[in-house]
Backbone as JSON Lines, residues from 0, in Angstrom:
{"i":0,"aa":"M","n":[-11.49,22.13,-29.67],"ca":[-10.32,21.3,-29.74],"c":[-10.63,19.92,-29.15]}
{"i":1,"aa":"T","n":[-10.23,18.88,-29.84],"ca":[-10.48,17.51,-29.39],"c":[-9.23,16.94,-28.72]}
{"i":2,"aa":"S","n":[-9.43,16.3,-27.6],"ca":[-8.35,15.62,-26.89],"c":[-8.5,14.12,-27.1]}
{"i":3,"aa":"S","n":[-7.38,13.44,-27.29],"ca":[-7.42,12.0,-27.51],"c":[-7.0,11.26,-26.25]}
{"i":4,"aa":"V","n":[-7.76,10.21,-25.91],"ca":[-7.51,9.41,-24.72],"c":[-7.38,7.96,-25.15]}
{"i":5,"aa":"L","n":[-6.24,7.36,-24.82],"ca":[-6.02,5.95,-25.08],"c":[-6.58,5.16,-23.9]}
{"i":6,"aa":"V","n":[-7.44,4.18,-24.17],"ca":[-8.07,3.39,-23.13],"c":[-7.41,2.02,-23.09]}
{"i":7,"aa":"L","n":[-6.87,1.68,-21.91],"ca":[-6.24,0.38,-21.7],"c":[-7.1,-0.43,-20.74]}
{"i":8,"aa":"V","n":[-7.4,-1.67,-21.12],"ca":[-8.19,-2.55,-20.26],"c":[-7.26,-3.61,-19.68]}
{"i":9,"aa":"G","n":[-7.28,-3.75,-18.36],"ca":[-6.41,-4.67,-17.67],"c":[-6.86,-6.12,-17.71]}
{"i":10,"aa":"S","n":[-7.92,-6.42,-18.42],"ca":[-8.39,-7.79,-18.57],"c":[-8.36,-8.16,-20.04]}
{"i":11,"aa":"L","n":[-7.85,-9.35,-20.34],"ca":[-7.81,-9.81,-21.73],"c":[-9.09,-10.54,-22.14]}
{"i":12,"aa":"R","n":[-9.91,-10.89,-21.19],"ca":[-11.13,-11.65,-21.48],"c":[-12.11,-10.8,-22.27]}
{"i":13,"aa":"S","n":[-12.58,-11.33,-23.39],"ca":[-13.44,-10.55,-24.29],"c":[-14.73,-10.08,-23.63]}
{"i":14,"aa":"G","n":[-15.27,-10.87,-22.71],"ca":[-16.52,-10.49,-22.07],"c":[-16.35,-9.88,-20.69]}
{"i":15,"aa":"S","n":[-15.17,-9.42,-20.37],"ca":[-14.92,-8.9,-19.03],"c":[-15.76,-7.65,-18.75]}
{"i":16,"aa":"T","n":[-16.12,-7.49,-17.49],"ca":[-16.87,-6.3,-17.08],"c":[-16.08,-5.04,-17.37]}
{"i":17,"aa":"N","n":[-14.77,-5.08,-17.16],"ca":[-13.96,-3.89,-17.4],"c":[-13.91,-3.54,-18.88]}
{"i":18,"aa":"R","n":[-13.93,-4.53,-19.75],"ca":[-14.02,-4.26,-21.19],"c":[-15.39,-3.66,-21.5]}
{"i":19,"aa":"Q","n":[-16.44,-4.14,-20.84],"ca":[-17.77,-3.57,-21.04],"c":[-17.81,-2.12,-20.56]}
{"i":20,"aa":"I","n":[-17.15,-1.85,-19.44],"ca":[-17.07,-0.47,-18.94],"c":[-16.31,0.4,-19.94]}
{"i":21,"aa":"A","n":[-15.25,-0.14,-20.53],"ca":[-14.5,0.61,-21.54],"c":[-15.38,0.95,-22.74]}
{"i":22,"aa":"H","n":[-16.14,-0.01,-23.2],"ca":[-17.04,0.26,-24.33],"c":[-18.13,1.28,-23.95]}
{"i":23,"aa":"T","n":[-18.58,1.21,-22.72],"ca":[-19.55,2.2,-22.23],"c":[-18.92,3.59,-22.21]}
{"i":24,"aa":"A","n":[-17.67,3.67,-21.79],"ca":[-16.97,4.96,-21.79],"c":[-16.88,5.52,-23.21]}
{"i":25,"aa":"L","n":[-16.61,4.65,-24.18],"ca":[-16.55,5.1,-25.58],"c":[-17.89,5.7,-25.99]}
{"i":26,"aa":"E","n":[-18.99,5.07,-25.56],"ca":[-20.33,5.55,-25.9],"c":[-20.67,6.87,-25.2]}
{"i":27,"aa":"L","n":[-20.14,7.04,-23.97],"ca":[-20.49,8.22,-23.17],"c":[-19.54,9.4,-23.34]}
{"i":28,"aa":"A","n":[-18.49,9.21,-24.11],"ca":[-17.48,10.28,-24.25],"c":[-18.14,11.58,-24.7]}
{"i":29,"aa":"P","n":[-17.88,12.66,-23.96],"ca":[-18.47,13.95,-24.35],"c":[-17.79,14.5,-25.6]}
{"i":30,"aa":"E","n":[-18.48,15.41,-26.24],"ca":[-17.91,16.06,-27.42],"c":[-16.58,16.71,-27.03]}
{"i":31,"aa":"G","n":[-15.59,16.52,-27.88],"ca":[-14.27,17.08,-27.61],"c":[-13.32,16.11,-26.93]}
{"i":32,"aa":"L","n":[-13.82,14.92,-26.6],"ca":[-12.98,13.9,-25.97],"c":[-13.1,12.63,-26.81]}
{"i":33,"aa":"E","n":[-12.04,12.28,-27.5],"ca":[-12.03,11.11,-28.36],"c":[-11.32,9.96,-27.65]}
{"i":34,"aa":"L","n":[-12.07,8.9,-27.34],"ca":[-11.5,7.73,-26.68],"c":[-11.21,6.66,-27.71]}
{"i":35,"aa":"R","n":[-10.04,6.01,-27.56],"ca":[-9.66,4.93,-28.46],"c":[-9.2,3.75,-27.63]}
{"i":36,"aa":"L","n":[-9.88,2.62,-27.79],"ca":[-9.57,1.41,-27.06],"c":[-8.37,0.72,-27.7]}
{"i":37,"aa":"Y","n":[-7.36,0.41,-26.88],"ca":[-6.17,-0.29,-27.38],"c":[-6.37,-1.78,-27.18]}
{"i":38,"aa":"D","n":[-6.37,-2.53,-28.28],"ca":[-6.64,-3.96,-28.21],"c":[-5.41,-4.85,-28.33]}
{"i":39,"aa":"G","n":[-4.21,-4.29,-28.34],"ca":[-3.03,-5.1,-28.58],"c":[-2.19,-5.47,-27.36]}
{"i":40,"aa":"L","n":[-2.71,-5.31,-26.14],"ca":[-1.89,-5.61,-24.96],"c":[-1.45,-7.07,-24.9]}
{"i":41,"aa":"A","n":[-2.3,-7.98,-25.35],"ca":[-1.96,-9.41,-25.31],"c":[-0.8,-9.75,-26.24]}
{"i":42,"aa":"D","n":[-0.54,-8.92,-27.23],"ca":[0.51,-9.19,-28.21],"c":[1.9,-8.74,-27.77]}
{"i":43,"aa":"I","n":[1.95,-7.95,-26.71],"ca":[3.23,-7.39,-26.27],"c":[3.95,-8.43,-25.4]}
{"i":44,"aa":"P","n":[5.19,-8.8,-25.77],"ca":[5.92,-9.77,-24.94],"c":[6.28,-9.17,-23.59]}
{"i":45,"aa":"F","n":[6.59,-10.03,-22.62],"ca":[7.02,-9.52,-21.33],"c":[8.24,-8.64,-21.5]}
{"i":46,"aa":"Y","n":[8.28,-7.56,-20.72],"ca":[9.38,-6.63,-20.84],"c":[10.7,-7.31,-20.53]}
{"i":47,"aa":"N","n":[11.69,-7.04,-21.39],"ca":[13.02,-7.62,-21.25],"c":[14.0,-6.64,-21.88]}
{"i":48,"aa":"E","n":[14.93,-6.14,-21.11],"ca":[15.9,-5.17,-21.65],"c":[16.73,-5.74,-22.79]}
{"i":49,"aa":"D","n":[16.87,-7.06,-22.85],"ca":[17.65,-7.67,-23.93],"c":[17.01,-7.44,-25.3]}
{"i":50,"aa":"I","n":[15.69,-7.3,-25.33],"ca":[15.02,-7.07,-26.62],"c":[14.6,-5.61,-26.78]}
{"i":51,"aa":"D","n":[14.8,-4.81,-25.74],"ca":[14.45,-3.39,-25.82],"c":[15.68,-2.58,-26.21]}
{"i":52,"aa":"V","n":[16.2,-2.93,-27.36],"ca":[17.34,-2.21,-27.94],"c":[17.03,-1.93,-29.4]}
{"i":53,"aa":"E","n":[17.56,-0.84,-29.89],"ca":[17.29,-0.46,-31.28],"c":[17.55,-1.62,-32.22]}
{"i":54,"aa":"G","n":[16.56,-1.9,-33.05],"ca":[16.66,-3.0,-34.0],"c":[16.08,-4.3,-33.49]}
{"i":55,"aa":"S","n":[15.79,-4.37,-32.19],"ca":[15.25,-5.61,-31.61],"c":[13.89,-5.43,-30.93]}
{"i":56,"aa":"V","n":[13.42,-4.2,-30.81],"ca":[12.16,-3.97,-30.12],"c":[11.03,-4.64,-30.9]}
{"i":57,"aa":"P","n":[10.26,-5.5,-30.24],"ca":[9.15,-6.17,-30.93],"c":[8.16,-5.15,-31.5]}
{"i":58,"aa":"A","n":[7.6,-5.49,-32.65],"ca":[6.66,-4.6,-33.32],"c":[5.47,-4.25,-32.43]}
{"i":59,"aa":"A","n":[4.99,-5.21,-31.66],"ca":[3.84,-4.95,-30.78],"c":[4.18,-3.91,-29.72]}
{"i":60,"aa":"A","n":[5.39,-3.95,-29.19],"ca":[5.81,-2.98,-28.18],"c":[5.98,-1.6,-28.81]}
{"i":61,"aa":"T","n":[6.53,-1.55,-30.01],"ca":[6.69,-0.28,-30.72],"c":[5.33,0.35,-31.0]}
{"i":62,"aa":"A","n":[4.4,-0.47,-31.48],"ca":[3.05,0.04,-31.78],"c":[2.38,0.57,-30.52]}
{"i":63,"aa":"F","n":[2.56,-0.12,-29.4],"ca":[1.98,0.33,-28.15],"c":[2.59,1.66,-27.71]}
{"i":64,"aa":"R","n":[3.9,1.75,-27.75],"ca":[4.56,3.0,-27.37],"c":[4.1,4.15,-28.25]}
{"i":65,"aa":"E","n":[3.94,3.9,-29.53],"ca":[3.48,4.94,-30.45],"c":[2.05,5.37,-30.1]}
{"i":66,"aa":"A","n":[1.2,4.42,-29.73],"ca":[-0.18,4.75,-29.37],"c":[-0.21,5.6,-28.1]}
{"i":67,"aa":"V","n":[0.62,5.26,-27.12],"ca":[0.68,6.05,-25.88],"c":[1.2,7.45,-26.2]}
{"i":68,"aa":"A","n":[2.25,7.52,-27.0],"ca":[2.84,8.82,-27.34],"c":[1.85,9.71,-28.08]}
{"i":69,"aa":"A","n":[1.01,9.13,-28.92],"ca":[0.06,9.91,-29.74],"c":[-1.13,10.42,-28.94]}
{"i":70,"aa":"A","n":[-1.4,9.81,-27.8],"ca":[-2.57,10.19,-26.98],"c":[-2.24,11.39,-26.1]}
{"i":71,"aa":"D","n":[-3.27,12.17,-25.82],"ca":[-3.12,13.28,-24.88],"c":[-3.19,12.8,-23.43]}
{"i":72,"aa":"A","n":[-3.86,11.66,-23.22],"ca":[-4.01,11.09,-21.89],"c":[-4.29,9.6,-22.03]}
{"i":73,"aa":"V","n":[-4.22,8.89,-20.9],"ca":[-4.51,7.46,-20.86],"c":[-5.55,7.21,-19.77]}
{"i":74,"aa":"L","n":[-6.54,6.39,-20.1],"ca":[-7.55,5.96,-19.13],"c":[-7.39,4.46,-18.96]}
{"i":75,"aa":"V","n":[-7.01,4.03,-17.77],"ca":[-6.84,2.61,-17.47],"c":[-8.11,2.12,-16.78]}
{"i":76,"aa":"I","n":[-8.68,1.03,-17.31],"ca":[-9.88,0.43,-16.74],"c":[-9.51,-1.01,-16.42]}
{"i":77,"aa":"T","n":[-9.41,-1.32,-15.13],"ca":[-8.82,-2.6,-14.77],"c":[-9.51,-3.3,-13.61]}
{"i":78,"aa":"P","n":[-9.5,-4.63,-13.66],"ca":[-9.94,-5.42,-12.51],"c":[-8.79,-5.59,-11.53]}
{"i":79,"aa":"E","n":[-9.0,-6.45,-10.57],"ca":[-7.98,-6.8,-9.59],"c":[-7.7,-8.29,-9.73]}
{"i":80,"aa":"H","n":[-6.43,-8.65,-9.85],"ca":[-6.05,-10.06,-9.91],"c":[-5.27,-10.4,-8.65]}
{"i":81,"aa":"N","n":[-5.83,-11.26,-7.82],"ca":[-5.18,-11.68,-6.57],"c":[-4.75,-10.5,-5.72]}
{"i":82,"aa":"G","n":[-5.61,-9.51,-5.64],"ca":[-5.36,-8.37,-4.78],"c":[-4.42,-7.33,-5.34]}
{"i":83,"aa":"T","n":[-4.06,-7.44,-6.61],"ca":[-3.13,-6.48,-7.17],"c":[-3.39,-6.27,-8.67]}
{"i":84,"aa":"I","n":[-2.45,-5.65,-9.33],"ca":[-2.55,-5.28,-10.73],"c":[-2.41,-6.5,-11.66]}
{"i":85,"aa":"P","n":[-3.24,-6.61,-12.69],"ca":[-3.1,-7.71,-13.64],"c":[-1.73,-7.64,-14.36]}
{"i":86,"aa":"A","n":[-1.15,-8.79,-14.63],"ca":[0.17,-8.87,-15.25],"c":[0.23,-8.16,-16.59]}
{"i":87,"aa":"V","n":[-0.83,-8.27,-17.39],"ca":[-0.81,-7.65,-18.72],"c":[-0.73,-6.12,-18.61]}
{"i":88,"aa":"L","n":[-1.36,-5.56,-17.59],"ca":[-1.3,-4.12,-17.4],"c":[0.06,-3.69,-16.88]}
{"i":89,"aa":"K","n":[0.61,-4.44,-15.93],"ca":[1.94,-4.13,-15.41],"c":[2.97,-4.18,-16.55]}
{"i":90,"aa":"N","n":[2.86,-5.16,-17.42],"ca":[3.77,-5.27,-18.56],"c":[3.65,-4.05,-19.48]}
{"i":91,"aa":"A","n":[2.43,-3.6,-19.71],"ca":[2.22,-2.41,-20.55],"c":[2.86,-1.18,-19.91]}
{"i":92,"aa":"I","n":[2.72,-1.06,-18.6],"ca":[3.34,0.07,-17.9],"c":[4.86,-0.01,-18.05]}
{"i":93,"aa":"D","n":[5.42,-1.2,-17.9],"ca":[6.87,-1.36,-18.04],"c":[7.35,-0.94,-19.42]}
{"i":94,"aa":"W","n":[6.66,-1.38,-20.48],"ca":[7.07,-1.0,-21.83],"c":[6.9,0.5,-22.06]}
{"i":95,"aa":"S","n":[5.84,1.09,-21.5],"ca":[5.61,2.53,-21.73],"c":[6.57,3.4,-20.94]}
{"i":96,"aa":"S","n":[7.24,2.81,-19.94],"ca":[8.16,3.59,-19.1],"c":[9.55,3.73,-19.69]}
{"i":97,"aa":"R","n":[9.8,3.08,-20.8],"ca":[11.12,3.11,-21.42],"c":[11.02,3.76,-22.8]}
{"i":98,"aa":"P","n":[12.03,4.37,-23.34],"ca":[13.33,4.57,-22.72],"c":[13.26,5.59,-21.58]}
{"i":99,"aa":"F","n":[14.0,5.3,-20.53],"ca":[14.01,6.13,-19.34],"c":[14.38,7.56,-19.72]}
{"i":100,"aa":"G","n":[13.61,8.51,-19.21],"ca":[13.87,9.93,-19.47],"c":[13.13,10.49,-20.66]}
{"i":101,"aa":"S","n":[12.75,9.63,-21.59],"ca":[12.01,10.11,-22.77],"c":[10.9,9.12,-23.15]}
{"i":102,"aa":"S","n":[10.34,8.48,-22.14],"ca":[9.31,7.47,-22.41],"c":[8.0,8.12,-22.84]}
{"i":103,"aa":"P","n":[7.16,7.36,-23.55],"ca":[5.88,7.92,-23.98],"c":[4.9,8.22,-22.84]}
{"i":104,"aa":"I","n":[5.08,7.58,-21.68],"ca":[4.17,7.8,-20.55],"c":[4.62,8.98,-19.69]}
{"i":105,"aa":"S","n":[5.83,9.44,-19.89],"ca":[6.4,10.51,-19.07],"c":[5.54,11.77,-19.14]}
{"i":106,"aa":"A","n":[5.07,12.21,-17.98],"ca":[4.24,13.41,-17.8],"c":[2.85,13.3,-18.44]}
{"i":107,"aa":"K","n":[2.5,12.14,-18.96],"ca":[1.18,11.92,-19.59],"c":[0.12,11.81,-18.5]}
{"i":108,"aa":"P","n":[-0.98,12.57,-18.59],"ca":[-2.07,12.41,-17.62],"c":[-2.68,11.01,-17.73]}
{"i":109,"aa":"V","n":[-2.83,10.34,-16.58],"ca":[-3.38,8.99,-16.55],"c":[-4.37,8.88,-15.4]}
{"i":110,"aa":"A","n":[-5.55,8.33,-15.71],"ca":[-6.55,8.04,-14.69],"c":[-6.77,6.53,-14.64]}
{"i":111,"aa":"V","n":[-7.04,6.01,-13.43],"ca":[-7.24,4.57,-13.25],"c":[-8.59,4.34,-12.57]}
{"i":112,"aa":"V","n":[-9.43,3.52,-13.21],"ca":[-10.75,3.17,-12.69],"c":[-11.02,1.7,-12.99]}
{"i":113,"aa":"G","n":[-12.17,1.21,-12.57],"ca":[-12.54,-0.15,-12.95],"c":[-13.49,-0.81,-11.98]}
{"i":114,"aa":"A","n":[-13.63,-2.12,-12.19],"ca":[-14.54,-2.93,-11.39],"c":[-13.87,-4.24,-11.04]}
{"i":115,"aa":"A","n":[-14.29,-4.81,-9.92],"ca":[-13.78,-6.11,-9.5],"c":[-14.85,-6.82,-8.68]}
{"i":116,"aa":"F","n":[-14.65,-8.12,-8.5],"ca":[-15.62,-8.93,-7.78],"c":[-15.73,-8.56,-6.31]}
{"i":117,"aa":"G","n":[-14.63,-8.21,-5.69],"ca":[-14.61,-7.95,-4.25],"c":[-15.44,-6.75,-3.83]}
{"i":118,"aa":"Q","n":[-15.56,-6.61,-2.52],"ca":[-16.42,-5.56,-1.96],"c":[-15.87,-4.16,-2.13]}
{"i":119,"aa":"Y","n":[-14.6,-4.03,-2.49],"ca":[-14.0,-2.7,-2.66],"c":[-13.83,-2.32,-4.13]}
{"i":120,"aa":"G","n":[-14.23,-3.18,-5.04],"ca":[-14.25,-2.84,-6.46],"c":[-12.9,-2.7,-7.13]}
{"i":121,"aa":"G","n":[-11.87,-3.33,-6.55],"ca":[-10.56,-3.26,-7.2],"c":[-9.67,-2.14,-6.71]}
{"i":122,"aa":"V","n":[-10.0,-1.56,-5.57],"ca":[-9.23,-0.43,-5.04],"c":[-7.74,-0.75,-4.93]}
{"i":123,"aa":"W","n":[-7.41,-1.96,-4.46],"ca":[-6.0,-2.32,-4.32],"c":[-5.3,-2.29,-5.67]}
{"i":124,"aa":"S","n":[-5.92,-2.87,-6.67],"ca":[-5.35,-2.88,-8.01],"c":[-5.21,-1.46,-8.56]}
{"i":125,"aa":"H","n":[-6.23,-0.67,-8.36],"ca":[-6.2,0.71,-8.87],"c":[-5.09,1.5,-8.2]}
{"i":126,"aa":"D","n":[-4.93,1.3,-6.88],"ca":[-3.84,1.99,-6.18],"c":[-2.47,1.5,-6.65]}
{"i":127,"aa":"E","n":[-2.34,0.2,-6.86],"ca":[-1.06,-0.35,-7.35],"c":[-0.75,0.17,-8.75]}
{"i":128,"aa":"A","n":[-1.78,0.27,-9.6],"ca":[-1.57,0.79,-10.95],"c":[-1.14,2.26,-10.89]}
{"i":129,"aa":"R","n":[-1.79,3.04,-10.04],"ca":[-1.4,4.45,-9.88],"c":[0.05,4.56,-9.41]}
{"i":130,"aa":"K","n":[0.42,3.7,-8.46],"ca":[1.79,3.7,-7.94],"c":[2.8,3.39,-9.06]}
{"i":131,"aa":"A","n":[2.56,2.3,-9.8],"ca":[3.47,1.91,-10.87],"c":[3.54,2.97,-11.96]}
{"i":132,"aa":"L","n":[2.4,3.55,-12.31],"ca":[2.38,4.6,-13.34],"c":[3.12,5.84,-12.87]}
{"i":133,"aa":"G","n":[2.96,6.2,-11.61],"ca":[3.67,7.36,-11.07],"c":[5.18,7.15,-11.08]}
{"i":134,"aa":"I","n":[5.61,5.97,-10.69],"ca":[7.05,5.66,-10.72],"c":[7.55,5.66,-12.16]}
{"i":135,"aa":"A","n":[6.71,5.24,-13.09],"ca":[7.08,5.22,-14.51],"c":[7.17,6.64,-15.09]}
{"i":136,"aa":"G","n":[6.66,7.63,-14.36],"ca":[6.78,9.02,-14.81],"c":[5.49,9.65,-15.27]}
{"i":137,"aa":"A","n":[4.38,8.91,-15.21],"ca":[3.1,9.47,-15.64],"c":[2.62,10.54,-14.66]}
{"i":138,"aa":"N","n":[1.77,11.41,-15.16],"ca":[1.09,12.4,-14.32],"c":[-0.22,11.75,-13.86]}
{"i":139,"aa":"V","n":[-0.15,11.02,-12.76],"ca":[-1.3,10.26,-12.27],"c":[-2.34,11.21,-11.69]}
{"i":140,"aa":"L","n":[-3.56,11.08,-12.18],"ca":[-4.67,11.92,-11.76],"c":[-5.37,11.24,-10.58]}
{"i":141,"aa":"D","n":[-4.82,11.41,-9.39],"ca":[-5.29,10.73,-8.19],"c":[-6.72,11.04,-7.82]}
{"i":142,"aa":"D","n":[-7.21,12.21,-8.2],"ca":[-8.56,12.6,-7.83],"c":[-9.64,11.94,-8.69]}
{"i":143,"aa":"I","n":[-9.25,11.36,-9.8],"ca":[-10.23,10.7,-10.68],"c":[-10.27,9.24,-10.29]}
{"i":144,"aa":"R","n":[-11.4,8.84,-9.7],"ca":[-11.53,7.48,-9.17],"c":[-12.91,6.92,-9.45]}
{"i":145,"aa":"M","n":[-12.95,5.61,-9.64],"ca":[-14.21,4.87,-9.77],"c":[-13.88,3.41,-9.55]}
{"i":146,"aa":"S","n":[-14.38,2.82,-8.49],"ca":[-14.16,1.41,-8.18],"c":[-15.51,0.76,-7.93]}
{"i":147,"aa":"V","n":[-15.92,-0.1,-8.86],"ca":[-17.25,-0.71,-8.8],"c":[-17.14,-2.11,-8.18]}
{"i":148,"aa":"P","n":[-17.75,-2.34,-7.02],"ca":[-17.67,-3.65,-6.36],"c":[-18.68,-4.66,-6.92]}
{"i":149,"aa":"G","n":[-18.42,-5.94,-6.59],"ca":[-19.37,-7.0,-6.9],"c":[-19.63,-7.23,-8.37]}
{"i":150,"aa":"S","n":[-18.64,-7.02,-9.21],"ca":[-18.86,-7.05,-10.66],"c":[-19.4,-8.37,-11.19]}
{"i":151,"aa":"M","n":[-18.96,-9.49,-10.63],"ca":[-19.38,-10.79,-11.18],"c":[-20.85,-11.1,-10.89]}
{"i":152,"aa":"T","n":[-21.4,-10.51,-9.86],"ca":[-22.82,-10.72,-9.58],"c":[-23.65,-9.53,-10.07]}
{"i":153,"aa":"R","n":[-23.11,-8.35,-9.93],"ca":[-23.83,-7.13,-10.3],"c":[-24.17,-7.08,-11.79]}
{"i":154,"aa":"F","n":[-23.28,-7.62,-12.63],"ca":[-23.47,-7.51,-14.07],"c":[-23.79,-8.84,-14.75]}
{"i":155,"aa":"V","n":[-24.39,-9.75,-14.01],"ca":[-24.79,-11.04,-14.6],"c":[-25.86,-10.81,-15.67]}
{"i":156,"aa":"D","n":[-26.88,-10.04,-15.34],"ca":[-27.99,-9.81,-16.27],"c":[-28.05,-8.39,-16.8]}
{"i":157,"aa":"V","n":[-27.14,-7.54,-16.34],"ca":[-27.16,-6.13,-16.71],"c":[-25.79,-5.71,-17.22]}
{"i":158,"aa":"H","n":[-25.76,-5.06,-18.35],"ca":[-24.51,-4.49,-18.89],"c":[-24.23,-3.21,-18.1]}
{"i":159,"aa":"P","n":[-22.96,-2.89,-17.86],"ca":[-22.66,-1.65,-17.12],"c":[-23.33,-0.41,-17.71]}
{"i":160,"aa":"R","n":[-23.57,-0.38,-19.01],"ca":[-24.22,0.8,-19.61],"c":[-25.66,0.95,-19.15]}
{"i":161,"aa":"E","n":[-26.24,-0.13,-18.58],"ca":[-27.61,-0.1,-18.1],"c":[-27.69,0.16,-16.59]}
{"i":162,"aa":"D","n":[-26.53,0.34,-15.96],"ca":[-26.46,0.58,-14.51],"c":[-26.29,2.09,-14.3]}
{"i":163,"aa":"E","n":[-27.33,2.72,-13.77],"ca":[-27.33,4.18,-13.64],"c":[-26.18,4.7,-12.78]}
{"i":164,"aa":"E","n":[-25.86,3.99,-11.7],"ca":[-24.75,4.4,-10.84],"c":[-23.42,4.38,-11.61]}
{"i":165,"aa":"V","n":[-23.21,3.33,-12.38],"ca":[-21.97,3.21,-13.16],"c":[-21.89,4.29,-14.23]}
{"i":166,"aa":"T","n":[-22.96,4.51,-14.97],"ca":[-22.91,5.52,-16.03],"c":[-22.75,6.92,-15.46]}
{"i":167,"aa":"T","n":[-23.37,7.19,-14.31],"ca":[-23.2,8.5,-13.67],"c":[-21.74,8.7,-13.26]}
{"i":168,"aa":"Q","n":[-21.16,7.68,-12.63],"ca":[-19.76,7.78,-12.21],"c":[-18.83,7.89,-13.42]}
{"i":169,"aa":"L","n":[-19.11,7.13,-14.45],"ca":[-18.26,7.15,-15.65],"c":[-18.33,8.5,-16.36]}
{"i":170,"aa":"R","n":[-19.52,9.09,-16.42],"ca":[-19.65,10.44,-16.99],"c":[-18.81,11.44,-16.2]}
{"i":171,"aa":"A","n":[-18.82,11.31,-14.88],"ca":[-18.02,12.21,-14.03],"c":[-16.53,12.0,-14.27]}
{"i":172,"aa":"V","n":[-16.1,10.75,-14.41],"ca":[-14.69,10.45,-14.71],"c":[-14.29,11.12,-16.02]}
{"i":173,"aa":"L","n":[-15.11,10.96,-17.04],"ca":[-14.79,11.53,-18.36],"c":[-14.8,13.06,-18.32]}
{"i":174,"aa":"A","n":[-15.75,13.64,-17.59],"ca":[-15.8,15.11,-17.47],"c":[-14.56,15.63,-16.74]}
{"i":175,"aa":"D","n":[-14.15,14.93,-15.68],"ca":[-12.95,15.34,-14.95],"c":[-11.71,15.22,-15.83]}
{"i":176,"aa":"L","n":[-11.63,14.15,-16.58],"ca":[-10.49,13.95,-17.48],"c":[-10.46,15.05,-18.55]}
{"i":177,"aa":"Q","n":[-11.62,15.37,-19.1],"ca":[-11.69,16.43,-20.1],"c":[-11.31,17.78,-19.5]}
{"i":178,"aa":"R","n":[-11.72,18.03,-18.28],"ca":[-11.38,19.28,-17.6],"c":[-9.85,19.4,-17.43]}
{"i":179,"aa":"V","n":[-9.21,18.31,-17.04],"ca":[-7.75,18.32,-16.89],"c":[-7.08,18.6,-18.23]}
{"i":180,"aa":"L","n":[-7.58,17.98,-19.28],"ca":[-6.96,18.13,-20.6],"c":[-7.21,19.5,-21.22]}
{"i":181,"aa":"S","n":[-8.29,20.16,-20.81],"ca":[-8.57,21.48,-21.39],"c":[-8.03,22.63,-20.55]}
{"i":182,"aa":"A","n":[-7.44,22.3,-19.4],"ca":[-6.87,23.35,-18.55],"c":[-5.63,23.93,-19.23]}
{"i":183,"aa":"P","n":[-5.38,25.22,-19.04],"ca":[-4.18,25.83,-19.62],"c":[-2.92,25.11,-19.12]}
{"i":184,"aa":"A","n":[-1.94,24.99,-19.96],"ca":[-0.71,24.24,-19.67],"c":[-0.04,24.71,-18.4]}
{"i":185,"aa":"D","n":[0.05,26.04,-18.19],"ca":[0.77,26.53,-17.02],"c":[0.02,26.26,-15.71]}
{"i":186,"aa":"S","n":[-1.33,26.12,-15.75],"ca":[-2.07,25.82,-14.52],"c":[-1.85,24.38,-14.11]}
{"i":187,"aa":"S","n":[-1.68,23.45,-15.07],"ca":[-1.43,22.06,-14.69],"c":[-0.01,21.9,-14.18]}
{"i":188,"aa":"A","n":[0.91,22.74,-14.64],"ca":[2.29,22.66,-14.16],"c":[2.38,23.12,-12.71]}
{"i":189,"aa":"A","n":[1.48,24.01,-12.32],"ca":[1.5,24.52,-10.95],"c":[0.9,23.54,-9.97]}
{"i":190,"aa":"A","n":[0.13,22.58,-10.45],"ca":[-0.54,21.62,-9.56],"c":[0.39,20.59,-8.98]}
């Protein structure tokens, strides 16, 4: 059985390290785990309840909600912007959290990882993303972590796929995510 994972990158920059890590994850995905990178976050307008009504929801927001709903899990790969979560990612979380009570992110397993320039590798951003996702109703997988420090210097001449430490950690993240998705439904409910 194949599980589908929607990959969200918290950086819009085409050459970002986190986007490179996302592409590396696509390459390293084990058999039975299908990763799909979502490239439309920049197209989603800022969340506004005035436009989040039947007949007015922007097409980009609808497409995003449908992608989240269709996935078995979500893998967020994000940097840190000014010590916290990037605005584009926070906006995506806001759109995925509605409609309240029946949102596409509700009870969806979500893992948050990534890289940042600072010495802690984006830990603050990753924690803030986990917090926002948990409040939005996601099943945040707190035990799945990867925060790569020094990204702007570490990956100047090396792609993350060529960094043994990163690929080892990323393989572990994907294996843990696959393990969660293949666990019997009643065992995850007990957790």
